[in-house]
C-alpha positions as a printed Julia matrix, in Angstrom:
169×3 Matrix{Float64}:
 90.75  65.13  107.79
 90.92  62.87  104.58
 88.02  62.19  101.7
 87.25  58.72  103.59
 86.73  60.38  107.07
 84.63  63.19  105.66
 82.61  60.36  103.2
 82.14  58.71  106.96
 81.05  61.85  108.79
 78.69  62.8   106.32
 77.19  59.47  106.08
 76.82  59.62  109.82
 75.04  62.91  109.79
 72.79  61.94  107.15
 71.92  58.78  108.89
 70.8   60.68  111.91
 69.29  63.41  110.05
 66.94  60.89  108.67
 66.34  58.82  111.67
 64.54  62.3   112.83
 62.1   61.98  109.46
 64.01  64.88  108.0
 64.69  63.28  104.18
 67.86  64.0   102.62
 67.49  64.35   99.01
 69.86  64.57   96.48
 69.3   66.83   93.43
 71.35  69.23   91.37
 70.71  72.95   92.6
 71.16  75.26   89.65
 70.14  78.41   91.81
 71.96  80.37   94.33
 71.74  78.68   97.61
 72.29  80.03  100.93
 75.17  77.54  102.39
 76.61  75.62   98.86
 75.07  72.36   97.77
 72.09  72.44  100.16
 68.51  73.79  100.3
 65.72  73.16  102.49
 62.05  72.03  101.22
 59.38  70.86  103.24
 60.46  68.2   105.81
 63.73  67.81  104.0
 67.09  68.77  103.04
 67.86  68.94   99.15
 71.67  68.23   98.51
 73.98  68.76   95.62
 76.84  66.7    96.19
 78.74  68.08   93.4
 78.46  71.7    95.25
 78.55  70.52   99.04
 81.59  72.3   100.62
 80.83  71.38  104.22
 79.41  68.25  105.01
 78.74  69.84  108.5
 76.47  72.23  107.16
 73.95  69.59  107.11
 73.56  69.54  110.93
 73.27  73.33  110.75
 69.99  73.27  108.35
 68.91  70.1   109.75
 68.72  72.02  113.15
 66.71  74.7   111.2
 64.34  72.19  110.08
 64.12  70.5   113.68
 63.69  73.86  115.61
 60.88  74.67  113.59
 57.24  73.74  114.82
 55.67  70.89  112.53
 53.35  73.07  110.79
 55.93  75.29  109.47
 58.3   72.42  108.64
 56.13  71.41  106.42
 55.89  74.63  104.8
 59.42  75.21  104.45
 60.35  75.99  100.72
 56.38  76.9    99.62
 54.46  79.86   99.7
 52.44  78.68  102.78
 55.89  79.45  104.66
 54.69  81.91  107.28
 57.61  84.83  107.08
 60.06  85.46  108.63
 61.51  82.26  109.02
 63.92  81.71  110.51
 63.34  83.85  113.15
 66.24  85.52  115.04
 65.39  82.99  117.92
 65.38  79.98  115.94
 68.61  80.78  113.9
 70.44  80.72  117.3
 68.53  77.88  118.27
 69.78  75.84  115.22
 73.33  76.9   115.71
 72.9   75.16  119.28
 71.12  72.34  118.33
 74.01  71.41  115.58
 76.25  71.82  118.62
 74.01  69.04  120.38
 73.87  67.0   117.41
 77.71  67.08  116.91
 78.26  66.27  120.54
 75.57  63.17  120.14
 77.25  61.82  117.04
 80.91  62.64  118.36
 81.99  64.44  115.28
 84.5   67.14  115.84
 82.82  70.34  116.36
 85.64  71.94  113.55
 83.53  69.83  111.09
 80.12  71.64  111.91
 81.61  75.19  112.6
 83.8   75.66  110.08
 86.27  78.49  109.97
 84.23  79.58  106.44
 80.87  79.81  108.33
 79.24  81.25  110.91
 80.43  84.92  109.99
 83.42  84.1   111.09
 82.35  83.67  114.4
 83.08  79.8   114.69
 86.19  79.71  116.73
 83.81  81.89  119.15
 80.66  79.69  119.18
 83.2   76.47  119.88
 85.4   78.13  122.86
 81.74  79.22  124.28
 79.88  75.81  123.69
 83.29  73.79  125.44
 82.69  76.6   128.43
 79.42  75.42  129.13
 77.88  78.79  127.42
 75.01  77.91  125.52
 73.7   80.95  123.76
 70.13  79.72  122.64
 69.49  77.58  125.49
 66.53  79.11  126.51
 64.86  78.81  123.16
 65.72  75.17  123.07
 64.41  74.41  126.63
 60.88  76.75  125.85
 60.48  74.55  122.54
 60.51  71.42  124.96
 63.82  70.03  123.48
 66.28  69.87  126.27
 66.96  70.81  129.6
 68.94  73.31  131.55
 71.2   72.35  134.64
 68.19  73.43  137.02
 65.21  71.99  135.07
 67.17  68.65  134.4
 67.53  68.31  138.12
 63.63  68.94  138.56
 63.5   66.33  136.32
 65.57  63.72  137.08
 67.13  64.02  133.7
 70.33  64.72  131.67
 71.01  68.65  131.08
 71.94  69.88  127.72
 73.62  68.94  125.92
 71.74  65.79  126.18
 68.96  66.84  124.22
 65.31  65.49  125.29
 63.74  65.13  121.97
 65.13  66.32  118.34
 62.27  67.82  116.86
 60.01  70.32  117.94
 56.01  69.65  117.98
């Protein structure tokens, strides 16, 4: 992928994330962050463009905010955040949410699930998702964000990876 493609993909992801009500805030990040060039705050993602190594990480971080309750989402980055955060279920749901977002935006899965992330399991995740094995789907459905095949049929709706809504209440 060349730089122009990378910039276009990053812009596509940022536009989508901001359309959900999550702000993308450019900021120089002086402290060490879990993902290079990214940090989370209340309903926002701080982005240090000089340190950002993998633009696809934007979708994963947006997924964390999206699968978190609205009350918790507004407390991210503050003392008011109830810990542990994210929970194990929210972590798995954020991974699957980012898959759905990549599919929705028609972004190559390798952009989001790059080889330097996901504890060296990115290829395993991609293969499972491509086979329709959606680890975390029960959580996303429980949170009211999507339907599995059975529930989609009952609601006359599209099944996952189509999302019914992108943000948890």
